[in-house]
Residue frames relative to the residue before (quaternion, step in Angstrom):
aa qw qx qy qz dx dy dz
M 1.0000 0.0000 0.0000 0.0000 0.00 0.00 0.00
G 0.7976 0.2604 -0.2274 0.4942 3.46 -0.92 0.90
L 0.5244 0.6318 -0.4402 0.3634 3.63 1.11 0.14
V 0.3630 -0.7032 0.5779 0.1994 3.59 -0.89 1.10
I 0.1219 -0.8032 0.5821 0.0347 3.47 -0.74 1.14
L 0.7589 0.2182 -0.1608 0.5922 3.67 1.16 -0.58
S 0.1067 0.8084 -0.5756 0.0620 3.53 -0.88 0.66
G 0.8241 0.3685 -0.1741 0.3933 3.62 -1.28 0.38
L 0.4344 0.7028 -0.4573 0.3290 3.56 1.37 -0.13
K 0.0873 -0.7674 0.6331 0.0516 3.58 -1.21 0.77
K 0.4710 -0.6755 0.4577 0.3352 3.76 -0.78 0.77
D 0.0698 -0.7577 0.6450 -0.0703 3.27 -1.15 1.16
G 0.7579 -0.2101 0.1050 0.6086 3.72 0.26 1.11
D 0.8329 -0.1548 0.1673 0.5043 3.61 -0.56 -1.02
E 0.7407 0.3973 -0.2434 0.4840 3.43 1.32 -0.41
Y 0.3348 -0.6735 0.5987 0.2755 3.64 -1.32 -0.04
T 0.0261 -0.8223 0.5625 -0.0824 3.52 -0.53 1.16
G 0.7640 0.4368 -0.3022 0.3663 3.53 -1.47 0.13
G 0.5059 0.6796 -0.3715 0.3797 3.47 1.42 0.30
Q 0.3623 -0.6847 0.5686 0.2769 3.50 -1.42 -0.37
I 0.0606 -0.7884 0.6031 0.1048 3.46 -1.09 0.38
L 0.3344 -0.7626 0.5313 0.1563 3.51 -1.04 0.97
D 0.2311 -0.7404 0.5992 0.1985 3.56 -1.01 0.78
P 0.3639 -0.7780 0.4700 0.2031 3.49 -0.22 1.38
D 0.5696 0.6194 -0.3883 0.3757 3.73 1.01 -0.50
N 0.8435 0.1677 -0.0226 0.5099 3.57 0.95 -1.04
G 0.5259 -0.6895 0.3805 0.3214 3.44 1.38 -0.05
K 0.5326 0.6580 -0.3935 0.3585 3.54 1.25 0.07
V 0.2887 -0.7525 0.5757 0.1376 3.57 -1.14 0.65
Y 0.1020 -0.7960 0.5959 -0.0286 3.51 -0.84 1.21
S 0.5128 -0.5267 0.5371 0.4137 3.59 -1.27 0.41
S 0.0635 -0.7741 0.6291 0.0314 3.55 -1.47 0.52
K 0.0124 -0.7172 0.6949 0.0511 3.31 -1.59 0.15
I 0.0821 -0.8151 0.5731 -0.0188 3.56 -1.02 0.91
Y 0.0469 0.7529 -0.6547 -0.0489 3.64 -1.23 0.30
L 0.5390 -0.6264 0.5021 0.2550 3.36 -1.56 0.69
A 0.0112 -0.7906 0.6122 0.0003 3.52 -1.03 0.64
N 0.8201 0.2520 -0.2303 0.4593 3.50 -1.38 0.54
G 0.7038 -0.4532 0.2713 0.4750 3.55 0.94 0.98
G 0.6785 -0.4785 0.3003 0.4695 3.65 1.00 0.48
K 0.5199 0.6380 -0.4255 0.3764 3.72 1.15 0.17
K 0.7320 0.2050 -0.1936 0.6202 3.69 1.17 -0.30
L 0.2079 -0.6965 0.6802 0.0946 3.43 -1.55 0.64
N 0.2474 -0.7576 0.5984 0.0828 3.53 -0.70 1.26
V 0.0539 -0.8202 0.5683 -0.0380 3.58 -0.48 1.20
R 0.0335 0.7642 -0.6441 0.0069 3.57 -0.86 0.93
G 0.0891 -0.7483 0.6574 -0.0055 3.41 -1.22 1.02
F 0.0752 0.8210 -0.5524 0.1233 3.51 -0.82 1.03
V 0.3924 -0.6562 0.5946 0.2489 3.54 -1.37 0.31
G 0.8260 0.1300 -0.0980 0.5396 3.74 -0.76 0.99
V 0.8111 -0.1011 0.1598 0.5535 3.46 -0.25 -1.49
S 0.6513 -0.5574 0.3792 0.3485 3.56 -1.20 0.73
L 0.5751 0.5856 -0.3920 0.4155 3.70 1.15 -0.47
L 0.7211 0.4363 -0.2490 0.4771 3.62 1.17 -0.67
G 0.5879 0.6241 -0.3381 0.3879 3.51 0.50 0.97
R 0.3877 -0.6780 0.5604 0.2757 3.55 -1.30 -0.43
S 0.2622 -0.7708 0.5717 0.1012 3.51 -1.15 0.73
Q 0.0050 -0.7722 0.6340 0.0413 3.63 -1.11 0.52
V 0.2173 -0.7259 0.6237 0.1921 3.56 -1.20 0.43
W 0.1959 -0.7580 0.6196 0.0561 3.44 -0.84 1.29
E 0.1980 -0.8222 0.5267 0.0857 3.68 -0.93 1.01
R 0.4693 -0.7190 0.4308 0.2779 3.48 -0.74 0.78
Q 0.3180 -0.7446 0.5396 0.2307 3.68 -0.73 0.88
E 0.4610 -0.6679 0.5417 0.2191 3.55 -1.06 0.98
């Protein structure tokens, strides 16, 4: 509780870029970008090292 996972993101068109994401399992920090989908019900999150091609994506769903 109270752990900051995403930080430093700036709006760039429809995306938020230039931020960092923390992997709470291993404590490593990666570059990140995110964007909303499905009318704001889903958040597409991409964490990467260097360039966006070298990373992993997840989709976070809003709970009703």
